C-alpha positions as CSV (number, residue, x, y, z in Angstrom):
1,X,6.3,24.7,11.3
2,X,4.7,24.9,7.8
3,X,4.2,21.5,6.1
4,X,3.1,20.7,2.6
5,X,1.9,17.2,1.7
6,X,2.3,16.3,-2.0
7,X,0.3,13.5,-3.6
8,X,-1.1,12.6,-7.1
9,X,-4.7,12.5,-5.9
10,X,-6.7,14.0,-3.1
11,X,-9.0,11.0,-2.7
12,X,-8.5,7.7,-4.3
13,X,-7.1,4.8,-2.2
14,X,-5.1,3.6,0.7
15,X,-2.3,6.1,0.2
16,X,-4.8,9.0,0.2
17,X,-6.4,7.6,3.4
18,X,-3.0,7.7,5.1
19,X,-2.2,11.3,3.9
20,X,-5.6,12.6,5.0
21,X,-5.2,11.0,8.4
22,X,-1.7,12.4,8.7
23,X,-2.8,15.9,7.8
24,X,-5.7,15.7,10.3
25,X,-3.3,14.6,13.1
26,X,-0.8,17.3,12.4
27,X,-3.6,19.9,12.3
28,X,-4.9,18.7,15.6
29,X,-1.4,19.2,16.9
30,X,-1.5,22.9,15.9
31,X,0.7,22.7,12.9
32,X,0.2,24.6,9.7
33,X,-0.5,22.0,7.0
34,X,-1.6,22.1,3.4
35,X,-1.8,19.7,0.5
36,X,-0.8,19.8,-3.2
37,X,-2.3,17.3,-5.7
38,X,-3.0,17.2,-9.4
39,X,-6.4,18.8,-8.6
40,X,-4.5,22.0,-7.8
41,X,-3.0,22.1,-11.4
42,X,-5.3,24.1,-13.7
43,X,-5.7,22.5,-17.1
44,X,-3.9,19.3,-16.1
45,X,-4.3,16.2,-18.3
46,X,-2.2,13.1,-18.5
47,X,0.1,12.7,-21.4
48,X,3.0,10.3,-22.2
49,X,5.6,13.0,-21.9
50,X,3.9,14.5,-18.8
51,X,4.1,11.1,-17.2
52,X,7.9,11.2,-17.4
53,X,8.3,14.9,-16.6
54,X,5.2,17.2,-16.3
55,X,6.3,20.8,-16.8
56,X,2.8,22.0,-16.0
57,X,2.8,20.3,-12.6
58,X,6.4,21.5,-11.9
59,X,5.5,25.1,-12.7
60,X,2.4,25.1,-10.4
61,X,4.4,23.4,-7.6
62,X,7.1,26.1,-7.9
63,X,4.4,28.7,-7.5
64,X,3.0,27.0,-4.4
65,X,6.5,26.6,-2.8
66,X,7.3,30.3,-3.2
67,X,3.9,31.3,-2.0
68,X,3.8,29.1,1.1
69,X,7.5,28.7,1.8
70,X,7.1,25.3,3.7
71,X,9.6,24.1,6.2
72,X,8.8,20.5,5.3
73,X,7.6,18.9,2.1
74,X,6.1,15.5,2.7
75,X,5.8,13.4,-0.5
76,X,3.5,10.5,-0.9
77,X,2.8,9.0,-4.4
78,X,3.6,11.5,-7.2
79,X,4.7,9.5,-10.2
80,X,1.2,8.7,-11.7
81,X,0.1,12.3,-12.3
82,X,2.5,14.9,-11.0
83,X,5.5,13.0,-12.4
84,X,9.0,12.6,-10.8
85,X,9.9,15.9,-12.5
86,X,8.6,17.6,-9.4
87,X,11.7,16.3,-7.6
88,X,13.8,18.7,-9.7
89,X,11.5,21.6,-8.7
90,X,12.0,20.7,-5.0
91,X,15.8,20.6,-5.6
92,X,15.8,24.0,-7.3
93,X,13.8,25.5,-4.4
94,X,16.1,23.9,-1.8
95,X,19.1,25.7,-3.3
96,X,17.9,28.9,-1.8
97,X,15.6,27.8,1.0
98,X,16.1,25.8,4.2
99,X,13.6,23.0,3.6
100,X,13.4,19.3,4.5
101,X,12.0,16.8,2.0
102,X,10.6,13.6,3.5
103,X,8.6,10.8,1.7
104,X,6.4,8.0,2.9
105,X,7.1,5.0,0.7
106,X,3.7,3.6,-0.1
107,X,5.1,1.4,-2.9
108,X,8.4,0.4,-4.6
109,X,8.6,2.9,-7.6
110,X,11.9,4.4,-6.5
111,X,13.7,1.1,-7.1
112,X,11.4,-0.6,-9.7
113,X,9.7,0.5,-12.9
114,X,6.6,-1.4,-11.6
115,X,5.5,0.1,-8.3
116,X,4.3,-3.3,-7.1
117,X,7.8,-4.7,-7.3
118,X,6.7,-7.1,-10.1
119,X,6.9,-7.8,-13.8
120,X,5.0,-10.0,-16.2
121,X,6.2,-13.2,-17.9
122,X,3.8,-14.8,-20.4
123,X,1.1,-12.7,-18.9
124,X,1.7,-14.0,-15.4
125,X,2.8,-11.7,-12.6
126,X,6.2,-12.4,-11.1
127,X,8.0,-10.7,-8.1
128,X,11.1,-8.8,-9.2
129,X,14.5,-9.7,-7.8
130,X,15.5,-6.7,-5.8
131,X,19.2,-7.6,-5.9
132,X,19.1,-7.4,-9.8
133,X,17.1,-4.2,-10.2
134,X,20.3,-2.1,-10.7
135,X,21.2,-4.2,-13.7
136,X,20.1,-2.4,-16.9
137,X,19.9,-5.7,-18.8
138,X,17.5,-7.0,-16.2
139,X,15.3,-3.9,-16.6
140,X,15.2,-4.1,-20.4
141,X,14.5,-7.8,-20.5
142,X,11.2,-7.7,-18.6
143,X,7.7,-6.5,-19.1
144,X,6.7,-4.0,-16.4
145,X,3.1,-3.6,-17.5
146,X,0.8,-6.3,-18.7
147,X,-1.4,-3.9,-20.8
148,X,1.1,-3.5,-23.7
149,X,4.7,-3.1,-24.7
150,X,4.2,0.7,-25.0
151,X,2.9,0.9,-21.4
152,X,5.9,-1.2,-20.2
153,X,8.4,1.0,-22.1
154,X,6.8,4.2,-20.7
155,X,7.2,2.9,-17.1
156,X,10.8,1.9,-17.9
157,X,11.5,5.3,-19.5
158,X,10.1,7.2,-16.5
159,X,12.2,5.2,-14.1
160,X,15.5,5.2,-15.9
161,X,15.3,8.9,-16.9
162,X,14.4,10.3,-13.5
163,X,16.1,7.9,-11.1
164,X,19.0,6.2,-12.9
165,X,20.2,9.0,-15.1
166,X,19.2,12.2,-13.3
167,X,19.0,10.7,-9.8
168,X,16.3,13.2,-8.9
169,X,15.3,11.2,-5.8
170,X,18.5,12.4,-4.1
171,X,16.6,15.5,-3.1
172,X,14.8,13.4,-0.5
173,X,16.3,13.7,3.0
174,X,14.4,10.8,4.6
175,X,12.1,8.0,3.5
176,X,9.5,6.8,6.0
177,X,8.9,3.1,5.5
178,X,5.6,1.7,6.9
179,X,7.0,-1.8,6.9
180,X,10.4,-3.3,7.6
181,X,10.0,-5.2,4.3
182,X,9.8,-1.9,2.5
183,X,12.8,-0.5,4.3
184,X,14.8,-3.6,3.2
185,X,13.6,-3.2,-0.4
186,X,14.8,0.4,-0.5
187,X,18.2,-0.3,1.2
188,X,20.0,0.1,-2.1
189,X,19.1,3.8,-2.3
190,X,21.7,6.3,-0.8
191,X,18.9,7.9,1.3
192,X,18.3,7.7,5.0
193,X,15.3,5.5,5.7
194,X,13.3,5.0,8.9
195,X,10.6,2.5,9.9
196,X,7.4,4.1,11.2
197,X,4.3,1.8,11.3
198,X,1.1,3.3,10.0
199,X,-1.4,4.4,12.7
200,X,-4.6,2.5,13.4
201,X,-7.5,5.0,13.9
202,X,-9.2,4.9,17.2
203,X,-11.8,2.2,16.8
204,X,-14.0,1.4,19.8
205,X,-16.8,-0.8,18.4
206,X,-16.2,-4.5,18.2
207,X,-19.2,-6.4,16.9
208,X,-20.5,-9.6,18.5
209,X,-20.2,-12.1,15.7
210,X,-22.7,-14.9,15.4
211,X,-21.3,-18.5,14.9
212,X,-23.1,-19.0,11.6
213,X,-22.5,-18.5,8.8
214,X,-18.7,-18.2,8.7
215,X,-18.3,-14.8,6.8
216,X,-15.3,-13.8,4.7
217,X,-14.8,-10.4,3.3
218,X,-12.6,-8.9,0.5
219,X,-12.3,-5.2,0.2
220,X,-10.2,-3.5,-2.5
221,X,-9.6,-3.3,-6.3
222,X,-10.6,-6.4,-8.1
223,X,-7.5,-6.5,-10.3
224,X,-5.1,-9.4,-11.3
225,X,-2.5,-8.4,-8.7
226,X,-5.0,-8.7,-5.9
227,X,-5.4,-12.5,-6.5
228,X,-9.1,-12.7,-5.8
229,X,-9.8,-14.8,-9.0
230,X,-7.1,-17.3,-8.1
231,X,-8.4,-17.5,-4.5
232,X,-12.0,-18.2,-5.6
233,X,-10.8,-20.8,-8.1
234,X,-9.1,-22.6,-5.2
235,X,-11.9,-22.6,-2.6
236,X,-13.3,-26.1,-2.0
237,X,-16.6,-26.7,-3.8
238,X,-18.3,-27.9,-0.7
239,X,-17.1,-25.1,1.6
240,X,-19.9,-23.6,3.7
241,X,-20.2,-19.9,4.6
242,X,-20.5,-16.5,3.0
243,X,-18.0,-14.4,1.0
244,X,-18.6,-10.7,0.6
245,X,-16.7,-9.0,-2.2
246,X,-16.4,-5.2,-1.8
247,X,-14.9,-3.3,-4.8
248,X,-14.7,-3.1,-8.6
249,X,-12.1,-3.7,-11.2
250,X,-11.1,-5.4,-14.5
251,X,-11.4,-8.9,-13.0
252,X,-14.8,-8.4,-11.5
253,X,-16.7,-10.3,-14.2
254,X,-14.0,-13.1,-14.2
255,X,-14.6,-13.5,-10.4
256,X,-18.3,-13.7,-11.0
257,X,-17.9,-16.3,-13.7
258,X,-15.6,-18.4,-11.5
259,X,-18.2,-18.4,-8.7
260,X,-21.1,-19.3,-10.9
261,X,-19.3,-21.9,-13.1
262,X,-17.9,-23.8,-10.0
263,X,-21.3,-23.7,-8.3
264,X,-19.7,-23.1,-5.0
265,X,-21.9,-24.0,-2.0
266,X,-20.4,-20.9,-0.3
267,X,-22.5,-17.9,-1.0
268,X,-20.4,-15.2,-2.9
269,X,-22.0,-11.7,-2.8
270,X,-20.5,-9.1,-5.0
271,X,-21.7,-5.7,-3.7
272,X,-19.5,-3.3,-5.6
273,X,-17.7,-0.3,-4.3
274,X,-18.9,1.1,-1.0
275,X,-18.1,4.2,1.0
276,X,-15.2,3.8,3.5
277,X,-17.4,3.9,6.6
278,X,-19.8,1.3,5.2
279,X,-16.8,-0.9,4.2
280,X,-15.4,-0.7,7.7
281,X,-18.8,-1.7,9.2
282,X,-19.0,-4.8,6.9
283,X,-15.4,-5.8,7.9
284,X,-16.4,-5.2,11.5
285,X,-19.3,-7.7,11.2
286,X,-17.3,-10.4,9.3
287,X,-15.3,-13.1,10.8
288,X,-12.2,-12.9,8.6
289,X,-10.8,-10.4,6.1
290,X,-9.1,-12.0,3.0
291,X,-6.2,-10.3,1.2
292,X,-4.9,-12.8,-1.4
293,X,-2.6,-10.5,-3.3
294,X,-0.1,-12.1,-5.6
295,X,2.2,-9.0,-5.5
296,X,4.1,-7.6,-2.6
297,X,1.9,-5.4,-0.5
298,X,3.6,-2.8,1.8
299,X,1.5,-2.3,4.9
300,X,-2.2,-2.6,4.1
301,X,-4.2,-0.4,6.5
302,X,-7.3,-2.7,6.1
303,X,-5.5,-5.5,7.9
304,X,-4.7,-3.2,10.8
305,X,-8.3,-1.9,11.0
306,X,-9.6,-5.5,10.8
307,X,-7.5,-6.7,13.7
308,X,-8.5,-3.6,15.7
309,X,-12.2,-4.5,15.5
310,X,-11.6,-8.2,16.2
311,X,-11.8,-9.5,12.6
312,X,-9.2,-12.1,11.9
313,X,-7.1,-12.0,8.7
314,X,-6.2,-14.4,5.9
315,X,-3.4,-13.2,3.7
316,X,-0.7,-14.2,1.1
317,X,2.6,-15.1,2.7
318,X,4.3,-12.0,1.2
319,X,5.9,-8.7,2.2
320,X,4.1,-6.4,4.6
321,X,1.1,-8.8,4.8
322,X,3.2,-11.6,6.3
323,X,5.0,-9.0,8.5
324,X,1.7,-7.8,10.1
325,X,0.6,-11.4,10.8
326,X,3.9,-12.3,12.4
327,X,4.1,-9.1,14.5
328,X,0.5,-9.3,15.6
329,X,0.7,-13.0,16.4
330,X,-2.8,-13.3,14.8
331,X,-3.9,-14.4,11.4
332,X,-3.4,-17.0,8.7
333,X,-1.1,-17.0,5.7
334,X,-0.9,-19.1,2.5
335,X,1.3,-19.4,-0.6
336,X,-0.2,-17.2,-3.3
337,X,-1.1,-19.2,-6.4
338,X,-0.9,-22.4,-4.4
339,X,-4.3,-24.1,-4.4
340,X,-3.3,-26.8,-1.9
341,X,-1.9,-24.2,0.5
342,X,-5.2,-22.2,0.3
343,X,-7.2,-25.4,1.0
344,X,-5.0,-26.3,4.0
345,X,-5.2,-22.8,5.4
346,X,-9.0,-22.7,5.0
347,X,-9.2,-26.0,7.0
348,X,-7.4,-24.2,9.8
349,X,-9.7,-21.3,9.7
350,X,-12.8,-23.5,9.8
351,X,-11.4,-25.5,12.7
352,X,-10.8,-22.3,14.7
353,X,-14.3,-21.1,13.8
354,X,-15.9,-24.4,14.9
355,X,-13.9,-24.2,18.2
356,X,-15.1,-20.6,18.7
357,X,-11.6,-19.2,18.9
358,X,-11.4,-17.5,15.4
359,X,-12.2,-14.1,16.8
360,X,-11.0,-14.4,20.3
361,X,-7.6,-12.8,20.3
362,X,-5.8,-9.9,22.0
363,X,-3.7,-7.6,19.8
364,X,-3.6,-4.7,22.3
365,X,0.2,-4.8,22.6
366,X,0.6,-4.8,18.8
367,X,-1.8,-1.9,18.4
368,X,-0.2,0.1,21.2
369,X,2.8,0.6,19.0
370,X,0.6,1.9,16.2
371,X,-1.5,4.5,18.0
372,X,-2.1,7.8,16.3
373,X,-0.1,9.6,19.0
374,X,2.8,7.2,18.6
375,X,2.8,7.8,14.8
376,X,2.5,11.6,15.3
377,X,5.4,11.7,17.8
378,X,7.7,9.7,15.4
379,X,6.6,11.8,12.4
380,X,7.4,15.1,14.2
381,X,10.8,13.7,15.2
382,X,11.5,13.2,11.5
383,X,10.3,16.6,10.6
384,X,12.8,18.0,13.2
385,X,15.6,16.1,11.5
386,X,15.9,13.3,14.0
387,X,15.3,9.6,13.8
388,X,12.4,8.2,15.8
389,X,13.5,6.9,19.3
390,X,12.4,3.4,18.4
391,X,14.1,3.4,15.0
392,X,16.4,0.4,14.6
393,X,19.4,1.4,12.6
394,X,20.3,-2.1,11.3
395,X,17.0,-3.8,11.2
396,X,16.3,-5.9,8.0
397,X,14.0,-8.5,6.7
398,X,14.4,-11.0,3.9
399,X,13.0,-9.7,0.6
400,X,11.3,-12.4,-1.4
401,X,12.5,-12.8,-5.0
402,X,11.9,-15.2,-7.8
């Protein structure tokens, strides 16, 4: 079986980590796997028109398809660089070739102009109402990008042209949803979906954590949607402990300023972006991983990796983050943007830390359903045109709206 994985980037973030792991697992299973990204397009550069429909990327993908003749094309994120126009290229190729097109939904761009299932009102991020996204007036009456009206209109144009008018996503035979929340959010699409949890890499080393100081860690992009600034603004002034911030972004200086101006007793250490292995080691040594996102995360791999090494998690009560905590039976949630909710949750964390129970938990049953082999078996089942054995046809979860 020849499989071609398609993604905007070869190495950038969580989506790319999942793709690389998937390719590695398939290769170890003896399958012929290759990748296609914007790095494979000579002379590529981003333009406004190319964002909507990149003829350059479409032409190069067509060459790769005819050269490699894959049995399966596995899509990841493609709308940033390659453009949704490549879906038309896949459809053209399928007319004369027996090929399956599957996609892992890492975000919500098939149903929402903003891939984070959110819009901006008076500069403040709001969660989109999934039940109203089919309404054109709803789409045109909201700002889908906080940078400018032009950026918002460009996202809207890409979405409406490719998905509402041309329905290019109909070429996809099956969408793999890492969370049940994602599956519910995509239920309006006339495409088969299946829930396959992301795999947790085999991690054997669990650090022995000292009782002092209580150490929090944040790892990711320091951007408005990640909610770090709001979280730091809500931490009690007299709270003891240490907070390690791994990452960079547009709100990094704001987060520094908040920490300094509030004169927090908790030590906040901004260490910048770090290699993945070093980041995992820091998470391994910390007591609790914080993910205070104010938008709807899908299925953050960092939460799974933290639980696997015995690090507890503190997350916003939204989407896939909430789902992981509920399914694992471990972790703490709070209402994003709610200062009082954050304070109350931190009190619970401190109490567990003082009792010595914060990092004493067993998630072996939860992780057993997310092994690399389990993921590989379900994925190959999809590639063969079958639904995974454990797939629940009518499963659903409530989608948060405002």
